[in-house]
Structure formats: C-alpha cells, structure tokens
Backbone as a ProteinNet text record, in pm:
[ID]
protein_1_A
[PRIMARY]
MVLDDSRFIEQVVATTGGIVFLAVSSYWPNHGQHVLAVFFMVFSLIFLARYQDLFRVVLELGLIVVGWLYIPLLISYFAALHDLEHGHLWVLLVLMMTMVCDSCAYFVGTAVGRHRLYPQISPKKSIEGALGGFVGSILSAMVVIPWLIPDTSVASAVVVGAVVGVFGQLGDLFESMVKRSAEVKDSGTLFPGHGGMLDRLDSLLFAFPCVYFCLLW
[TERTIARY]
537.4	652.4	733.8	762	859.8	1030.1	1075.8	1184.8	1180.2	1274.9	1235.1	1276.1	1306.7	1338.6	1544	1601.1	1763.3	1784.9	1622.9	1709	1691.5	1717.2	1643.5	1738.3	1867.2	1979.4	1899.2	1893.8	1841.2	1708	1628.1	1490.6	1481.8	1616.7	1619.8	1669.8	1799	1834.5	1718.5	1648.3	1615.6	1443.3	1454.2	1345.3	1436.3	1541.4	1623.5	1586.1	1607	1643.1	1535.7	1405.3	1257.4	1267.5	1299.3	1263.6	1335.4	1440.5	1515.9	1511.5	1471.5	1405.8	1314.5	1225.4	1129.1	1159.1	1229.1	1283.9	1305.8	1416.2	1533.4	1457.7	1341	1315.6	1159.7	1139.9	1084.6	1075.8	1175.7	1267.5	1352.7	1435.7	1564	1522.2	1448.2	1359.9	1522.1	1603.9	1702.7	1831.7	1793.4	1917.3	1837.2	1754.8	1657.5	1736.1	1756.9	1794.4	1941.6	2063.1	2146.8	2116.1	2009.9	1957.6	1959.4	1889.5	1866.9	2001.7	2113.1	2228.7	2284.3	2273	2418.6	2368.9	2254.8	2178.8	2152.6	2125.9	2141.4	2352.4	2363.9	2501.3	2592.7	2462.4	2504.4	2473.3	2330.7	2237.9	2361.4	2442.1	2477.3	2581.5	2681.2	2807.2	2715.7	2594.1	2521.4	2518.3	2479.1	2437.5	2536.5	2663.1	2822.4	2880.7	2817.6	2878.5	2721.6	2735.4	2556.7	2494.3	2524.9	2384.1	2372.2	2292.9	2225.7	2239	2205.8	2120.6	2133.8	2268.6	2263.5	2142	2094.6	1917.2	1871.1	1847	1776.2	1813.8	1934.8	1994.4	1842.3	1906	1816	1650.4	1579.9	1469.3	1449.5	1528.4	1512.1	1574	1668	1693.4	1612.7	1516.7	1468	1280.4	1241.2	1184.2	1185.7	1330.1	1364.1	1347	1357	1387.1	1231.6	1190.1	1016.8	944.7	1031.7	969.2	966.5	1142.1	1164	1070.3	1062.4	978.1	806.6	757.3	629.8	575.8	609.5	616	695.8	832.7	838.5	865.7	858.6	890.4	773.7	621.3	506.3	465.2	505.5	371.9	484.4	646.3	741	587.8	521.8	411.2	330.9	313.6	232.4	289.4	485.6	545.2	516.4	510.1	546.5	463.4	307.8	149.3	160.4	170.6	187.4	299.4	382.6	433.5	381.7	298.9	268	163.9	137.9	19	-112.5	-114.5	-258.7	-296.6	-129.1	-101.3	-152.5	-183.9	-236.1	-402.2	-451.8	-595.9	-578.3	-512.4	-530.7	-505.2	-387.6	-404.5	-494.3	-565.5	-770.1	-805	-823.2	-873.7	-903.2	-714.6	-686.6	-763.1	-717	-804	-892.2	-995.5	-1131.2	-1211.3	-1169.7	-1183.2	-1185.5	-1100.1	-1013.1	-1137.2	-1126.2	-1292.6	-1374	-1433.3	-1511.6	-1546.4	-1457.8	-1417.7	-1465.4	-1405.7	-1405.6	-1579.7	-1568.6	-1691.1	-1863.9	-1820.9	-1940.3	-1861.8	-1799.1	-1779	-1855.8	-1775.2	-1845.4	-2039.2	-2012.5	-2212.7	-2309.3	-2242.2	-2295.3	-2230.5	-2096.2	-2048.4	-2165.5	-2225.8	-2289.8	-2451.6	-2495.9	-2598.9	-2683.1	-2560.6	-2659.9	-2494.4	-2387.4	-2246.9	-2313.4	-2320	-2304.4	-2188.3	-2126.1	-2004.8	-1860.5	-1764.6	-1698.9	-1556.4	-1554.2	-1436.9	-1236.7	-1225.9	-1007.6	-1082.6	-1205	-1149.5	-1043.7	-971.4	-783.8	-759.2	-718	-664.8	-751.1	-939.8	-1021.2	-1157.1	-1176.4	-1299.8	-1465.3	-1416.9	-1562.3	-1590.2	-1492.3	-1504.6	-1574.4	-1673.1	-1741.3	-1731.9	-1786.3	-1760.6	-1831.2	-1960.1	-2081	-2062.4	-1954.7	-1857.3	-1766.4	-1665.7	-1516.5	-1609.7	-1756.3	-1805.7	-1875.7	-1944.5	-2004.6	-1906.7	-1717.5	-1645.2	-1601.3	-1569.3	-1577.4	-1598.5	-1752.2	-1883.5	-1826.7	-1839.8	-1843.8	-1754.5	-1623.3	-1522.3	-1516.5	-1605.8	-1575.8	-1672.3	-1809.6	-1923.9	-1865.9	-1770.5	-1715.8	-1560.4	-1596.9	-1481.1	-1528.4	-1616.7	-1692.3	-1689.5	-1783.3	-1816.4	-1710.6	-1686.1	-1576.2	-1458.1	-1406.4	-1234.3	-1324.6	-1419.1	-1413.1	-1502.9	-1527	-1570.9	-1375.6	-1350.1	-1222.8	-1111.8	-1047.8	-995.3	-1082.1	-1137.6	-1226.5	-1178.7	-1075.6	-978.9	-944.5	-975.6	-973.5	-1131.6	-1131.9	-1243.3	-1324.6	-1480.6	-1461.6	-1456.2	-1402.9	-1288.5	-1239.3	-1124.2	-1027.2	-1060.7	-1186.5	-1217.2	-1225.1	-1312.9	-1358.1	-1263.8	-1144.6	-1047	-928.3	-960.6	-889.6	-960	-1067.6	-1182.4	-1168.6	-1174.5	-1157.1	-980.9	-897.3	-777.8	-765.6	-840.9	-849.5	-892.2	-1063.6	-1115.1	-1103.5	-1011.3	-931.4	-727.4	-682.9	-585.3	-573.6	-689	-674.5	-698	-829.5	-876.9	-807.4	-639.4	-592.8	-473.8	-444.7	-411.9	-464.5	-578.7	-594.9	-595	-599.3	-549.1	-421.3	-358.2	-239.4	-185	-206	-177.9	-255.5	-367.6	-469.7	-357.6	-299.7	-214.2	-52.3	-49.8	88.1	62.5	-57.4	-116.9	-114.3	-199.4	-234	-62.8	17.2	126.7	164.6	177.3	248.4	146.2	72.6	-71.2	-23.8	-175.7	-142.8	-321.1	-368	-503.1	-500.9	-432	-403	-239.5	-225.1	-90.4	-50.5	-114.2	-57.3	-172.9	-185.4	-307.5	-288.3	-301.4	-252.9	-405.5	-513.2	-639	-719	-773.7	-838.1	-951	-984.5	-1141.4	-1078.4	-966.1	-958.8	-783.5	-741.7	-633.4	-431.9	-418.2	-289.7	-315.7	-164.9	-167.1	-110.5	-74.1	-67.5	-225.3	-267.3	-454.4	-543.3	-479	-509.8	-487.6	-369.3	-290.3	-248.9	-256.2	-262.1	-328.8	-469.3	-500.1	-445.7	-398.1	-325.2	-178.4	-147.9	20.9	-11.8	-91.1	-82.6	-166.4	-261.8	-378.6	-272.8	-185.6	-102.9	12	75.9	180.8	100.4	-41.4	-110.4	-178.1	-197.7	-267	-193.4	-61.3	103.4	61.8	145.2	182.4	24.9	-90	-155.7	-194.4	-161.1	-200.8	-34.7	97.3	173.8	164.7	99.4	55.4	-29.7
624.9	575.8	454.9	376.2	243.1	320.7	173.6	119.7	51.8	98.1	23.4	-115	-216	-345.6	-310	-170.5	-201.5	-154.7	-226	-247.3	-277.2	-402.7	-527.8	-564.5	-554.2	-562.3	-447.9	-371.2	-297.6	-357.8	-362	-424.5	-546.9	-682.6	-764.9	-753.8	-663.3	-651.8	-551.8	-459.7	-389.6	-462.1	-593.2	-671.5	-725	-815.1	-847.8	-803.6	-631.8	-542.8	-560.7	-545.6	-556.1	-697.9	-756.4	-895.1	-894.1	-931.5	-941.7	-864.7	-737	-626.4	-664	-727.9	-748	-882.4	-971.2	-1067.3	-1040.2	-1018.9	-953.9	-849.5	-717.2	-648.1	-710.8	-835	-876.4	-1025.2	-1103.8	-1139.6	-1070.9	-971.5	-962.3	-752.5	-749.1	-565.6	-454.4	-450.1	-326.9	-384.2	-500.4	-411.8	-436.7	-411.1	-397.6	-284.8	-122	-36.9	-53.5	-196.6	-243.6	-292.2	-355.2	-397.8	-263.7	-163.1	-88.6	11.5	9.8	34.6	34	-119.6	-177.9	-237.7	-262.1	-283.1	-120.9	-15.8	85.2	165.3	158.4	172.6	49.4	-31.4	-142.9	-64.7	-47.1	38.9	208.5	195.3	350.4	298.7	175.2	113.5	124.6	16.9	-44.2	128.6	141.8	351.1	343.8	438.2	470.4	391.4	258.4	222.3	170.4	221.8	164.2	271.6	380.7	504.2	539.5	513.7	597	732.2	787.1	1003.1	1006.7	1104.1	1122.2	1253	1268.1	1375.8	1270.1	1106.7	1066.6	981.3	993.2	895.6	902.6	1048.4	1072.8	1026.1	1042.8	986	888	767.2	607.1	586.7	641.3	610.2	656.1	783.5	786.3	690.9	618.1	530.6	383.7	391.2	269.9	257.8	414.3	393	402	506.8	502.2	351.6	302.1	130.4	128.8	94.8	35	110.2	217.3	276.1	195	238.7	168.6	72.4	-39.6	-195.1	-261.4	-249.6	-322.1	-287.7	-137.1	-111	-115.8	-6.1	-58.1	-206.7	-290	-451.9	-463.1	-404.8	-491.3	-458.6	-333.8	-349.2	-483	-559.9	-650.8	-739.1	-826.1	-848.5	-812	-611.8	-557.3	-517.3	-533.6	-565.4	-691.1	-792.5	-959.7	-991.7	-926.1	-874.4	-890.8	-749.3	-715.6	-824.6	-731.6	-855.2	-824.2	-968.4	-1038.1	-964.8	-966.7	-909.9	-1004	-1135.7	-1242.3	-1160.3	-1073.6	-1074.9	-941	-843.3	-737.5	-766	-774	-831.7	-879.3	-921.5	-1020.3	-862.7	-829.8	-725.4	-628.1	-569.6	-462.7	-491.8	-691.8	-708.8	-707	-692.2	-746	-628.9	-470.4	-367.6	-358.6	-350.3	-267.7	-378.7	-477.9	-535.6	-466.7	-414.8	-370.7	-308.2	-175.8	-1.4	4.1	-100.7	-133.7	-145.4	-253.1	-303.1	-205.5	-128	-44	107.8	129.1	237.5	183.3	105.8	79.3	58.6	15.7	-20.7	119.7	234.1	373.4	420.8	468.7	516.8	467.2	336.6	328.8	352.5	357.7	427.9	540.8	606.8	704.6	829.6	812.5	891.3	968.7	1140.5	1227.6	1322.9	1332.2	1407	1313.3	1376.7	1334.5	1332.6	1241.6	1279.4	1350.8	1259.7	1302.1	1276.7	1346.8	1345.8	1356.8	1369.1	1328.9	1237	1171.1	1029.7	935.3	927.7	799.4	871.2	920.3	956.6	875	778.5	718.9	720.5	696.4	690.2	870	893	945.5	977.3	1129.5	1156.4	1092	1019.5	939	802.9	731.8	637.5	639.6	745.6	736.5	774.9	868.3	836.4	701.9	617.3	538.9	452.2	412	350.9	348	482.1	508.3	463.7	513.8	436.2	345.9	255	55.9	12.7	116.8	76.6	78.4	204	200.1	121.2	46.5	19.3	-153.5	-224.2	-274.4	-319.7	-197	-182.5	-201.8	-105.3	-121.1	-300.9	-326.2	-444.7	-577.9	-613	-673.3	-687.5	-535.6	-562.5	-595.7	-528.1	-534.3	-718.3	-755.1	-909.6	-1001.4	-946.3	-1069	-1043.2	-916.6	-835.5	-794.8	-893.9	-763.3	-695.8	-614.5	-583.9	-435.5	-393.8	-261.2	-238	-95.6	-41.6	35.7	49.4	89.6	156.7	289.7	468.8	398.9	353.3	258.4	245.1	98.9	65.4	158.2	260	360.8	396.7	474.9	548.5	413	292.3	215.8	273	151.1	129	302.6	453.9	550.7	554.3	527.2	510.9	417.2	275.4	247.5	298.8	337.9	407.7	536.5	604.3	711.2	666.1	619.8	627	483.5	384.1	295.1	369.2	410	488	587.8	653.6	728.5	628.6	527.3	461.6	366.9	381.5	328.6	471.6	605.5	674.7	696	705.5	676.8	637.1	465	340.9	420.1	464	540.6	577.8	732.3	828.4	785	702.7	605.3	533.2	457.7	413.4	517.7	612.2	664.7	794.5	790.7	859.3	752.5	626.6	557	516.9	573.9	598.4	405.3	398.5	221.3	203.8	42.5	91	-35.5	-115.1	-212.3	-233.8	-277.9	-252.9	-399.3	-471	-627.3	-659.1	-828.8	-919.5	-1066.1	-1032.3	-1208.7	-1203.4	-1085.4	-1105.6	-1074.1	-1151.9	-1088.5	-1061.5	-899.4	-867.4	-769.6	-795.6	-711.9	-651.1	-619.5	-579.4	-658.4	-618.9	-718.5	-719.2	-747.7	-787.1	-642.9	-557.3	-417.3	-358.9	-393.8	-335.6	-420.9	-546.3	-547.1	-575.7	-491.4	-446.9	-314.7	-227.8	-77.4	-32.3	-46.2	38.2	-86.6	-162.6	-259.7	-170.5	-158.8	-77.7	27.8	71.8	232.4	176.2	113.2	79.8	-51.8	-132.8	-190.9	-86.2	-31.6	103.1	207.4	235.2	379.6	264.1	107.8	86.6	75.8	40.1	-16.2	116.6	235.8	309.8	345.8	284.3	397.8	270.8	168.5	20.7	130.1	196.6	219.2	273.6	401.8	512.3	530.2
-1635.8	-1660.8	-1607.4	-1724.2	-1674.7	-1730	-1671.6	-1702.2	-1848.9	-1886.3	-2090.2	-2036.4	-2172.5	-2192.4	-2164.4	-2207.8	-2173.2	-2080.1	-2005.5	-1847.2	-1736	-1829	-1746.5	-1666.9	-1618.2	-1549.2	-1383.9	-1425.8	-1338.4	-1221.2	-1372.5	-1303.9	-1200.5	-1243.5	-1200.9	-1020.7	-1034	-933.5	-843.8	-851.1	-816.3	-783	-817.3	-815.9	-670.2	-693.9	-621.1	-448.9	-492.6	-289.9	-330.2	-354.2	-247	-185.6	-280.8	-201.2	-22.6	-53.2	-51.5	166.6	84.4	228.7	297.5	212.9	265	368.7	285.7	437.9	481	508.7	580.2	713.7	678.6	746.8	845.6	768	841	947.3	961.3	1071	1137.6	1113.1	1185.6	1139.9	1177.5	1164.8	1130.3	1209	1329.1	1113.9	1077	919.4	853	819.1	687.3	601.9	714.2	697.4	597.5	628.8	555.2	429.9	412.5	331.3	180.9	282.7	108.8	91.3	156	164.9	113.4	120.1	23.6	-108.8	-174.5	-261.7	-365.3	-282.6	-282.2	-397.9	-329.2	-400.6	-481.2	-470	-625.5	-729.3	-683.1	-795.2	-843.5	-784.1	-832.9	-902.4	-896.1	-973.1	-1111.3	-1126.1	-1249.7	-1270.8	-1223.2	-1359.4	-1386.9	-1251.7	-1385	-1490.4	-1481.1	-1570.9	-1722.1	-1639	-1788.2	-1787	-1770.7	-1760.8	-1954.1	-1943	-2122.5	-2131.3	-2058.5	-2069.1	-1931.2	-1961.2	-1813.8	-1740.4	-1823.4	-1808.1	-1755.9	-1745.2	-1724.6	-1631.8	-1532.6	-1460.7	-1313.4	-1306.5	-1155	-1173.2	-1297.9	-1273.6	-1260.7	-1329.9	-1366.3	-1242.6	-1144.1	-1011.2	-898.6	-956	-863.9	-836	-919.5	-986	-934.6	-907.3	-810.2	-657	-653.1	-513.7	-441.9	-519.9	-486.9	-458.2	-579.1	-597.1	-379.9	-424.4	-235.5	-147.3	-185.2	-10.4	-40.3	-142.5	-219.5	-132.4	-199.9	-208.4	-124.3	-93.9	-19.1	170.3	159	275.1	390.2	271.8	339.8	378.6	253.9	300.9	406.7	489.7	574.9	714.7	730.6	808	836.6	766.5	802.6	888.1	932.7	975.8	1125.4	1112.4	1202.7	1302.1	1238.5	1302.4	1370	1266	1361.5	1458.6	1436.5	1578.6	1722.8	1673.5	1817.8	1924.2	1978.4	2086.4	2010.5	1992.1	1946.7	1837.3	1769.4	1621.7	1450.2	1523.5	1392.5	1412.8	1567	1509.2	1400.3	1480.2	1399.7	1252	1221.8	1078.8	1037.1	1063.3	1026.5	1007.3	1162.4	1133.1	1020	991.4	893.7	791.8	722	618.7	588.8	743.4	682.9	722.5	818.4	779.6	615.7	527.3	387.4	355.6	381.8	245	275.3	429.7	402	358.2	359.6	374.6	197.8	106.6	-18.4	-48.5	-15.1	-42.1	-2.5	119.9	127.5	40.5	10.8	-117.9	-228.1	-258.6	-446.7	-402	-344.6	-290.7	-345.4	-189.6	-187.9	-287	-330.4	-467.7	-619.4	-648.1	-758.5	-649.4	-529.1	-581.8	-555.8	-487.2	-467.2	-492.2	-553.6	-631.3	-673.4	-621.6	-748.5	-768	-662.5	-668	-683.3	-751.3	-770.5	-709.9	-641.2	-534.5	-611	-709.4	-703.3	-852.4	-959.8	-1095.5	-1206.5	-1178.4	-1213.2	-1219.6	-1121.4	-1086.4	-1094	-1019.5	-1048.4	-1081.4	-1221.8	-1283.5	-1190.6	-1110.9	-1081.8	-942.8	-914.3	-734.4	-692.1	-619.4	-541.6	-404.3	-371.7	-203.4	-139.5	-176.2	-188.9	-84.4	-214.1	-182.3	-76.2	-60.2	49.6	156.9	147.3	323	350.9	276.8	322.4	305.8	303.7	309.4	446.8	443.1	582.5	675.8	726	833.7	846.4	677.7	710.8	762.1	725.7	819.2	983.4	981.3	1136.9	1202.3	1172.9	1183.4	1190.3	1107.6	1129.9	1212.6	1255.5	1370.1	1526.9	1502.5	1666.9	1703.8	1592.5	1630.7	1607.7	1542.3	1574.1	1707.8	1668.1	1724.6	1881	1924.3	2091.2	2128.1	2032.8	1998.4	2032.6	1876.1	1926	2024.3	2039.7	2113.5	2274.4	2333.6	2465.4	2516.9	2534.5	2597	2503	2409.2	2315.6	2339.3	2386.9	2402.6	2252.3	2281	2112.6	2143.1	2227.4	2126.6	2088.3	2129.2	2008.9	1890	1929.8	1773.6	1688.4	1703.1	1586.5	1574.4	1680	1580.8	1486	1551.3	1476.9	1279.3	1326.5	1177.3	1117.5	1190	1090.6	1006.3	1131.6	1032.9	962.6	892.5	814.6	714.2	751.6	634	606.4	641.2	550.8	508.9	570.1	475.3	399.2	416.4	304.9	169.6	179.2	-12.1	21.1	102.4	38.6	-51.1	10	-45.1	-172	-233.8	-314.6	-425.6	-362.9	-437.5	-508.6	-387.4	-443.4	-582.9	-530.7	-652.8	-806.3	-790	-867.3	-973.7	-891.3	-936.2	-1041.6	-914.3	-1010.1	-1125.4	-1146.6	-1252.3	-1379.6	-1368.3	-1443.2	-1505.7	-1386	-1484	-1579.5	-1541	-1600.6	-1740.5	-1724.9	-1851.7	-1842.7	-1788.2	-1732.7	-1656.1	-1687.6	-1650.3	-1498	-1528.7	-1416.4	-1425.6	-1314.9	-1257.2	-1292.5	-1310	-1417.6	-1464.7	-1505.7	-1535.7	-1449.2	-1335.3	-1231.3	-1222.1	-1225.6	-1182	-1273.8	-1350.2	-1538.6	-1479.2	-1551.9	-1437	-1329.6	-1282.1	-1159.8	-1104.1	-1226.3	-1188.9	-1188.3	-1132.4	-1083.6	-891.3	-896.9	-705	-677	-687.2	-668.5	-666.3	-757	-749.6	-619.2	-533.9	-465	-352.3	-271.4	-167.4	-213.7	-271.8	-288.6	-198.1	-88.8	14	187	131	275	268.5	203.6	171.8	257.3	284	326.9	503.7	489.2	611.1	694.9	735.4	750.2	827.8	799.7	897.1	945.7	907.6	1000.8	1192.1	1078.3	1235.2	1293.9	1218.6	1334.3	1427.7	1365.2	1447.3	1556.6	1487.4	1556.9	1736.9	1727.9	1838.2	1913.8	1845.2	1907.8	2040.5	1954.1	2004.1	2130.8
[MASK]
+++++++++++++++++++++++++++++++++++++++++++++++++++++++++++++++++++++++++++++++++++++++++++++++++++++++++++++++++++++++++++++++++++++++++++++++++++++++++++++++++++++++++++++++++++++++++++++++++++++++++++++++++++++++++

C-alpha cells in the first residue's frame, strides 16, 4: 500500500527528509536523530493541516516512519562501516559476500531446490538455495577476508560470512514481503528485468548494519 497522488506534498517532504537524514548521519552521526525529530514534527503539522481521513492518519504516518527507518537509517551504516579501521575494505567485502551469496543461492536453488523456503512471501526461493547462499558467503569470507585484512582470523571471517549469509537473505525476504503487501512485483523500473534500486539493495540494507555491529563486538 502506498500514499496516493493527493499526498504529493507529503511524499516530497518524506523523500527530502530521508535524503537529508542520510547525508547528515553520514558526516555528522551525532546529529542524525535531530533531523528525524525535526522532519517528524514537520509531518505532524502537515497532517494536522491536510488530513483527509482520520482513520488513515496513523497508517499513513506509519508508512512514512517505516520508510525512514528502512532505507535511510539502514543504508547510513554504509558510511558507519566505512569509517571503521579498514572500513573501505569491509565495504568491499560485504558487497562481495552479498553477491556470492545471491549467486550461490540462485544456482543451487535452480539446480537442486525442492523445498520452498517461504512460499507466502517468495514462492521461488528454496531451502536448498538459501543454504547454498549461506555456505557460499562463508567460503568466500574464509578465502578473501584473511587475504585482504591479514590481522583477521579465519574464525572471525567465518562469523562475518555467516552474518552476511543469514541477514542478507533475511533482508531480501523482508523486501519481498513489503512488495507483496504493496501488491507490486518490483520496487521500480530503473533496471529493466531486474526491478528497481531497492531490489538491488535489499540484502545490503541488512548486511551493512549487521557486519558493523559484528565488528564492534
């Protein structure tokens, strides 16, 4: 479900708020919450002046807040991860592990997938494919992480690979659930045959923050 055309002003302000939050949280992490607070109060005033149906106000506000938490907040961990020691390498490694996970899940699922993973949300995904992606992520981490970052142990690489293999796929499933709820096949048309930008980022939106937390711990 999405906001209708009569909510154009709200959509513009919501998009602007997300962009500003992402920019501020990337360069001044301590001030990101202030941006969300200001824009939320702005939305409160907009809805006070422009509400159309009192019984839909909470639903429409909820869509906006979830949009902020889902995309700008999670993608901001790209910058947070980059700021850690060897951060540029960790960003590259997360991208690599996510791509390997997706590729292994696809090929294993196509070849031997028999048992559906979550048919209500993603009918084509299989348990075998998910396991293939999980193993592929771990193996790629074991090979590449100690090579690029020698002070990282193989055991730590296995943990990071497992985190990406699990949460990257959960991010993919979550985005599929959102699309089914909105009754759309793709999140956009930016990449013909491959969906929208969100379809390319869904796994990374969960992988970046999870790897960041993993490295902190």
